[in-house]
BALOLO-397938 format. One record per residue (C-alpha): residue in one letter; x, y, z. Coordinates in steps of 0.2 Angstrom, whole numbers, plus 5000, padded with zeros to 4 digits. Each point is the difference from the previous one (the first is absolute). Layout:
BEGIN
AXYZ...
//
This chain:
BEGIN
M539254185567S500249854989S501150094987N501350035013R499949835007V500349934983S501550114998V500749935016N499749824996S500249994982I501950005002L500249935017T498749854999G500149984981T498249954999N499549984982L501550114995T501149984985I501850065000H499550144988A498750065012A501249985014R501250124992E498650124996S499650005018L501850025004Q500150154989N498650085009I500949975017R501650084993R499150154992I500550155010S498650085009E499350154992D499850105016S500550184996Y499950155011Y500050124986G499149924985L501649974991N499849824995D499950024981E501750084995N499150074984S498550075008E499850174993R499350085016T501549945011W501250104988N499050165002Y501150145007S498550085011Y499449825005L501849965007R500150165009D498349985008Q500649825006F501550075008K498950135009I498749875005K501349885007N501150145008L501549954990D500750164995F501450015013M500649824996F499950044981E501150165003K501349885007Y499949894985T500150144987R501450085010R501049844998I499649984982N500450194997H501649975009A500549874987Y499550124986F501150145008S501449884999L499649974982F500150194997L501750015008I500649864989L499350094985L500850165005F501749925003L499949924982L499550164992G501350105009I501449884994I499450004982H499850195000F501750035008C500849884988V499250074984V500350195005L501849965005A500349904984S499250134988N500950155008L501749915000A499749974982N499650194997N501450075012S498650085010L500249915017N500250165010A498250064994V499249845008I500850005017F498450055007D499149874991L501249865006V499950065018C498150004999Y500049824993S501349955013I498950065013L498549914993I501149844999V500650015018L498350065007S499149854992A501349875006V500150075017T498150025002L499749834993I501149925013F499250105013N498349964994E500349814999S500749995018Y499550145012L498550074992L499349824999K499850005019N499750195002S498750054987K499650165008F501550094992I499649934983M498950154995T501450125004I501349904990S498849994985I499650195000T501950035001V500449894986F498550074990A500750185003I501849964995V499449914984F498850144995L501450135003I501349904990N498749984986F499850194997L501650075007V501149914987P499150084985L499750175008Y501950005004H500549984982F498750124995W500650135012I501949974998N500249934982F498450064992Y499849824995I498149944999I499849825006R498449915006P499849935018A500449814999Y499049935015T498350095000T499049864993I500849885013I499750125014I498250034996F499749814999S501049985016C498950125010Y498549884998L500949845003F501750015009F500050135014N499049915013I498650134999N498349935006K498950144996G499550004982Y499750194998V501850035007T500749904986F498950094987I500650175007L501849954999G499849934982S499150154994F501450115008V501449914991S498950014984L499850195002C501850025003E500449914984I498850104990S500750165007Y501849954996L499549954982C499050164998F501350135007V501649914995V499849874986Y498650094990G500650175005I498350095003T501050155008G501650084994D500949954984Y499449835000R498250034993E500349934983D499149844998F498450024989H499249845008M500350055018W498349985006Q499749844991K501649935008I499450065017S498449924998S500849834995D501150015015V498550035011V499149854992F501649895003L500150055018V498249975003C500349834993I501449975013N498950065014C498649894994L501249864999G500550035018I498250015006Y499649844990Y501449905008R499650075017V498249954999I500349834992N501349965013E498950065014I498649884994V501249864998Q500850035017R498350025009R499349844991T501649915004F499950065018L498249945002D500449844992R501549975012R499050055015A498549894995C501149854997V500950035017M498350025009S499349854991T501549895004L499950065018K498249975000L500249824994K501449975013H498850075013E498649894994E501249855000E500550035018Q498250035005E499449844991D501549915008Q499550065017L498249964997M500449824994S501249975014S498750055012I498949864994I501249874994P501849985007K501350094989N501149854997I498549914991I499650164990E501850004995E499949824994V498550044990K500850154992V501549894995D498949874992I499150144991M501650074993R500549834995T498449974991I500250164991Q501749954994V499449844994I498650084990E501250124992T501349884995S499149834998S498749944987R499049925014L499150055015P500949955017R499349835007Q499750075017K499350185003P500450105015F498250005007E499949814998N501349985013P499349995018Y501750065007I499849885015H501450025013V500249895015Y500650075016E500549885014N500150125015V498750145002S498750055012I498150024995L498850115010Y498150004999A499150135009D498150035002V498950135008V499049925015N498250055002F500150084983T498149984998M499850125016L501050134990T499049984984G498450015010T500550165008L500650104985S499350054984V500749934984T501050164996K500850015018L500349815000V501050024983E501050145007T500449915016L500649844991N501050104988E500850105014L500249845010F500949904986G501050154995S500750005018F500449824998D500850034984D501150145008A500549885014S500449854988E501050114989K501050075015L500449825005N500449934983V498449895000L499249974983R498150025000I499349874988K498250065000F498550045011L498349914998G498650095009D500650025018C501449884998Y501850054997Y501449884996C501950034996V501649915000A501850055007G501649934992L499650024982P501150104988P500350144995D500250065018P499949865012A499950045018P501649955011N498949895010H498449964992A499249925015E500350155011A499550124986C498349914999V499849995019D500450195001L498850044987G498649905008L500350095017E500050164991M498349964992I499349955017Q500650175006I499250094985I498349915003R500150035019N500250194996V498549994989R499049905013E500450125014S499650164990S498449934993N499249895013V499849874987G500449825007I501249954985G501649915001M501449924990R500349814999I501649964992G500849834995I501849974995N500949854993S501849984993G500549884986R499949984982V499050094987L499850004981S499750174993G499750074983L498750064987I498549904994G499250034983L500450114985T499050165005K499650105016W501449925009Q500050005019F501549945010D499549865012V500849865010W499549825002S500649855011T499449905015D501050125011V498950144993L498449905004I500749975018A500350195002N498250024995K499449885013M501150075013E499050174998S498349925000T500449905016G500950155009E499450125013A499650184998G501450125005K501449874999V501149924987H499849824997I501649924994T500749824997K501549925008K500950034983T499850185002K500450015018D501649914997L500650144989L499750145012K501550085008K499250155009P499049995016Y498149984998L498649965013I499849824994E498849875007P499749824994T498349944995D499249834997K499150064984G501049894989R499349855009V498250055003M499550114985P499349894986E500750134987L501849975007Q500049815004P500449944982F501650105001N500749935016I500750175006E500450095016T499450185002F500350155011L499250175004I501050165000S499250145010P500550194997F501050095013E499050135010V500950164993N499350164995V500050024981Q499950174991R498250004994D499850174991S500249924983L498549895003R498850135008K499350054983L499749824996S499149985016V498950154998I499349934984L499249865011D498950125010E498349984990T498949945014G499950165011D500649915016S501450125003N499750194999S501950035001L500349894985Q498650084990Q500850175004F501749954995L499349924984A499050174996N501750105002S501149874991K500550014982L499249834997N498550104995K500950124989S500849874987P499149904987S500149815000Y499349864991S499249845006L501349875000L499649855011N500349824994N498449935006R500549825001T500349955018Y500849845004S499449875012R501049875010T498749875004P499349934984S498449895001T499849864988L498449994990S499049864994N500750014982G501850015006T500250184998T500450125014D499250165007S500450105015G499950175010S498950095011E498250064997D500450195002Y499850134987Y501850004995S500349815003S501249894992I499349894986Y501049864997S501649905003R500649854990R501349875001E500849954984S501049844996V501650094995R501149915012K501349885004G499449855008D498450055010A500550185003P498650114993V500350184995E498650115005R499350144989R499250145009A498850134994S498850135007G498750134995L498950135005N498249944999S498850114991L501250144999R499050164996L500850114987P499850195001V499550084984A500650185001M501950044998S499950115016E499549845009R501349894993R501550125003K500050035018N501450095010S501549895003G501049995015D501949974998I500350074983K501849975001R499849815002R498649984989T500950074985A501849995005F500549904984M499250124988N500450165009N501849955001Y500249984981I499050164997K501350095009K501449904991Y499250054984A500050185004R501949985004Y500349924983L499250154992D501150115010N501549904995T499650034982N500750175000K501649945009S500249874987M499850124986E501250125009M501349875002A499849944982I500250184994K501650025009K500649834993M499750054982P501649994990L500050174992T501750065003K501149994985Y501249885008Q498549895004Q499350024983W501649954991F500849885012N498849935013V498449964991K499549824998D498949944985I500350164990H501550024988P500650185004F500550054983F498849914988L498550025012V499349834998F499549875012Q501249865001N498649884999L499350004983S498249955005V499950145012E500750124987M498649944988Q498750025013F500650185004I500050054981K498249934998Q499350115014G498550114995D500250184998P498450115004L501150164999F500449964981K498550114995Y500750155009A501649984990I499150014984L499150165005M501750085005Q500749944983I498650094991F500450165010L501949984996M499649974981L499050165000C501450095008C501249934988T499050054985L500050185007L501849995002Q500249954982N498950144994L500150155012T501750074992L499449984982S499150134990T498849874993W499549835007Q500849874989S499149864991V501349885005L499350005017V498549904994L500749855008N499950095017Y498150024997V499849824994T500849955016L499050115011V498449944992F500549825002L500450035018V498450095004V498749914989V500749825001I501149975015T499250115013P498349934998V500749825001L501050045016W498750115009S498349914996Q500149875014Y500450135013L498650124994W498849864999Q500349945017E500150175008Y498550084992M498949874991S500149835009N499150045016S501549935010N499849834992P501749974991E499349854991L498650094992L500450034981P499150124988K498749924988F500750084984T501349884992Y501250134995L500150085018R500149835008L501449954988I501050165004I499849975019Q500649824998V501550064990S500350145013N500049875014R501249894990V501250144997T500150055018S500449825005S501149944986W501850064999I500149944982W498650114994R500750155011S501749974992L499350004983I499150165002Y501550085008I501149954985I498750064987T499650175009T501850055004S500649954983L498750124992C500650135012V501949974996A499550014982C499250175001V501650085007S501249904989T499150054985E500150185005L501949985003V500249924982Q499050144993C501050135008N501649924993K499350014983Y499550185002F501750055007N500949924985E498850074987I499750185005N501150145007T500250025019T499150175001D498449914995I500249845010N499050075015E498550024988E500049814996C500849925015I499850015019T501450065010P501449885005W499650015019N498149984996M500549844990T501049945015R498650045012A498849904988M501249865001S500050025019V498149995000I500149844990I501249935013I498850045014I498649904990L501149854999F500350005019L498250055004F499349825002I500649945017K499649814999I500749984982Y501549895001V501550125005W501249934987L498750014986K499950195004L501950025002I500349914983L498750114991V500850165008C501849954995I499449974982F499250175000V501450105008S501349914989F499050054984F499850185007A501950015004Y500549924983N499050134990M500650145011W501849964996T499749964982A498650074989S499550135013Y501750055006E499950184993F498250025006F500349965018M501750105000S499050164997S499249995017E500650055017S501149885011T499849965018N501950035005Y501450124995M500949934984V499049845000S499349974983S498150024998N499849824993L500849935015S498950105011H498449944992V500649825002M500550035018I498450075004T499049864992V501149875008F499950085017F498150004999A499949834994L501249945013T499050095014L498449924994H500849834998L500750015018V498250055006D499349854990R501349885008Q499650065017S498149994997D500249824993Y501149955015L498750065012N498749914991R501049845000L500450025019D498150035003Y499649854989N501349895008W499550055018N498249974996R500449834993Q500949965016L498650065010N498849914990A501049845002E500050035019K498150044998S499749844990Q500949895013A499050095014N498549974990I500349824998K500249985018H498550115003K498949894988I500649845009N499650085017S498350054993M499749834994L500449935016I499050125010R498549974990N500349815002I499950035019L498650145002P498650044989I500450134987H499050145006V500649975018A501950004995E499750164990M499250085015Y501549955011L501350064987D499050164996V501150155006N498550124998R498849905011N499350085016G501249935013E498750015014E498849884992L499849815002F499449904986H498349914997E498749994987E498249945001Y499149904987K498149965000N500249844989V501549895002A500049814998V501249915012M500649824999F500949895012A500749844992T500849865010A500949854993C499549855011D500449825001F501850014996Y501049875010F501950015003D500549865011N501949974999V500250164989S501250135004E499450185005Q501050074985R499149884988V498350055007L500450184997E500649974982I498349924997M499150155008N501050124990Q499649914984L498150005004I500050185006G501150054985D498849914988F498550105008D501050164998K500249974981L498149994999L500150195004L500750034983S498549914991Q498450074993N499149965016G501450055012R500550174994F498750095011V500449895015E501150065014K500949885010I500050055019K501049885009V500549825003I499849925017N500949834999W498949904988T498650134999Y499950124985M499050165003A499550114985A498850144996C499250074984G499450184999L501450095009E500450144988P500750165008G499150164998R498349924997K498949965015D498749904991S500549854991L498349994992E500650134988E501349894993R499249984983S500150194997A501850015006Y500549884987Q498950034985D501249934988M500249845010P498349905004R500149945018D498949885011H499350045017V501450005013V499249845007I500049914983T501850054997L500649935016V498949844999K500849974982F501750035008A499649885014V499549874987E501750024991M500949985017M499149835003K500649944983V501850065004L499949915017K499549844991Q501550004989V501250045013A499349875011K500249874986D501850054997S500449995019F499049835002Q498750085011D498549944991K498850045015A500550185002K498650124997L499650185001R498850075013I499350174995G499050135008I499350164991S499050145006H499850184994G499550175007E500750155008V501950005003T501350125007A501849984993G501550085008V501749995007V500549965018G501750055006S501150154998R501849924999K499449834993P498450034990L498849854998Y498550024987D498449915005I498150014998W498750005014G498249995001D498549885003S500249934982V501849955005N499449915015M498649924991A501149944986S501249925013R498649925009M499349934984E501749924997T500349935018R498249935000G500249944982I500349834992P501649964990G499750004981K498550125002I499850194999Q498950065014V499150174999S498950105011K498150034995N500350184993T501549944990A499049854993E498650124994V501350104990I500749844992Q498249944995N499650174994E501549994988G499449844993Y500949875010A499349865011C500249985019E499449875012F499350025017R501149925013D499350025017Y499750135015I501650005010N500750095015V501150144997K500850095015G499450185002K498449984990G498949935013N498849904990R500549864988V500350074983P499649924983T501549954989Y500249944982F501249914989V500450064983S499549874988L501449914991D500049864987E501249855000N501350114991N500050145013E499150114988L498650125006V498249944996L498950124991L498350035009Y498949954985E501049835000C499549975018C498349955007N500350125015T498850145002R500650175004L500350055018
//
């Protein structure tokens, strides 16, 4: 409890706070809430990047349908990319074939080729335009279009070489097989993975069949290659590589897409949740404190935050030190009190009484809200409110109060007639001037002060039941007709004589009012058995079917105080639920006193069993209207998440026009963020998938090694570099990258912070974590490993050049791999270079360009004759050019895929950054609201009201067996010729200094309950979830604590010291604090559905109040049982006397806590007093 309190006041009060500490607190406020719905908080968490885990999350959250829309949108962009690739390849192929055959005067032989490539160019261009416009809005046709394009490309790929084989007996190889196989897995909008595998396998089988029956000539006259089966095996190995590449890209992309989708959705949900909580907290705050004042507080808090961020000093005035006092010259004040309340309390059990008052005041709240009358608070059976205050002042504040008063009378009349209990409503109204605002630093309660408020209070106490007692100032403001009669109360009533006012009584019209909404309330009152019909109605009603909590504010309020011999006051009846005190304080202008009322339930018996505490409630709607409202709203927010995601998916800039001409923040060509700091943050992201790329690299190097050896008669020693590379990857790199994952998954018992005891293993795991999170380490590993792979193939190429120049052509196949195997080995290396998704895209492109340039240079120089001896991919096109074209085509394909992947990653990052910015702003507002809420209500009560998972049918209360309660009243202040505003400033300073004590060592376990004018009420031992405060030492084993009584007594002593200093500063040397403390059983809870009020009730509350009212200024008076605890803890008490206490029958002994001249507690052994 205290930790949260410190977080609130550390910034806003600045108590014992440096600018550095304030900025640290501010960082805590700005920190984005770690709420996550999918456990995706840590972007490098291994588990959250697991493929099966992500799929399970989608099934659990039922998100597959929405994810399908998301992937369809992304696949749509990939299909556009494929069409662009086809367009480029078609143009290049068309131009190369046309130029080569023009040079050889064989144009007629390639008409079919040129027609096919023309069809490819036109098809890709038209389909691209169609895909970017119509298919974007009608995605149901995209599968048909994709299949059509696949079929056409597939046919062209094989028909062109078959045509020349059948017509010209010219053997050429298919040009697009590698790209088509790869495209099956990535480009054709196929959601089912097994379908893509079937297509890829089918294209591979067609390729192998063509090579076997046409190129290598298994049948007919073409069976002449000695290494035919080795060549076929190498072709199979290469095609397996391409299929595995497609599967790898598909799986990795799906992991990234699923993780990104969940991240986005979690961020959207979190933002909506924060906005919901902000709205909920705003509503809760505005139900307790007027919205305009809350807005002022928020503005001051934001101003304070700005000063802390930009200045080297703390602001001079903190938001909570401002009382936010406003003066309103033209309002109406209504006081209402239940007449014969003691008859009601004597008739009902405690539980039924609680339900009755909660329903009664809930009805009053409904009526006041309808009439734009602002309820200030209710104290026991007293209800007071003001009309004419912002933010929603009534058009005629006097009429609004009168109408509310008449409606209250009608409500009470319905209750009386239905229950046969002789209760009524006495109402007083006055119009005039008020000062309103917040007093203190914590646990704010909005209140009003002024002489006109006091007059309204006196008008109620001198009124008549069933009528509205108004002053002439109020009567003059009425425009509507009312039944008004003049009275002489202003002249004859002693309470009104000092004000020299004229008063009137308004009687209600005799009309039938709909009472159905109140019958449930009336039914609760039938506890005596006097009415069989009411009992039967009660038995059948749903009042006995809903749980409730005991919520009565057991402090009633008297109107006729009696002066005691020592100058204090006490009042009320002798009944079981009698009122216990009333007091007049000297906060006044001139001789006008301001009365503070309080009431209590005498000897309230607390039920023990939960089944007894939670009885069935009556009108559940009214009781929990505030919370149920927002539980429904929260459900709507969750429903809106999918709509928000769907809208965001539709707005993703994935068309090629948007990507190149309409994207903000990202350069379309260079693929960098225009903001350099954002670019660096993007590059520095962790990559939990890096280890999978290493495994794929090992697999591809094995395939490359096979390609370099399968067509040789003996495996060459020059391939030793391949073996060294493989050993390095397997023995060094793989353990480093996989150790962290394997340890967390299988050895750490779900504790990610647990490390192995062995130094070597611990070092490897730490390095593994470092590599995963550091882009520099990953880039270094990428450069080293890919350079080794490039060297393996480059060495083979150089060696083949050497062999080709030294030995004859017939023996070259014994020492060197075939040209197409060399090209395929080069292609595998290109795959390896593009394999690492989060390595910087331009770094990969630079390395690929260097490698392809080296390959092309060797092909056209040293290895020209070697590659010229192989088959071409087109009629009359040189084999060297075909090898270069195939390599460049494949590199271009992978680069375009890499660009698209990087672009999507940047979009995701940018969107998440924007969502996090929105979330951060919402979080700041939420934190401020939470701070304010917790400065108005106790923390656990605020959390209960804001908990969307709470039981909406339950009212709140908790019972404690051992709570210390204190009332402390500042006495002997004199304010003759002092303005009301100055009086409030002194009051605010005093209460604020008392509140600061709550942050001290003795105050951190003290809960402020309320302030009633100059009286400060607090309690110790109110800790939610623990019914017996005697267990406090075990609950805080790391923090030694005193008994709750001692804690509160020490707090009271500190308050006396504070008052002495404030009195000295304000030239009030005679001012003292009169304190009463008692302890025992207490019930704490909330009354009110729309405007919750936290309070505590019980005999110990009543006794503490009596100890204060019957006390002496400058003394702490306690009851006998409390004095015994104090002495048992080693502190001295002195017997005062036996005094009369209402509700206790006989006179009771009271004691003063012994204090020395410095207001310090006296130890028992220092005092001559014996134990009690």
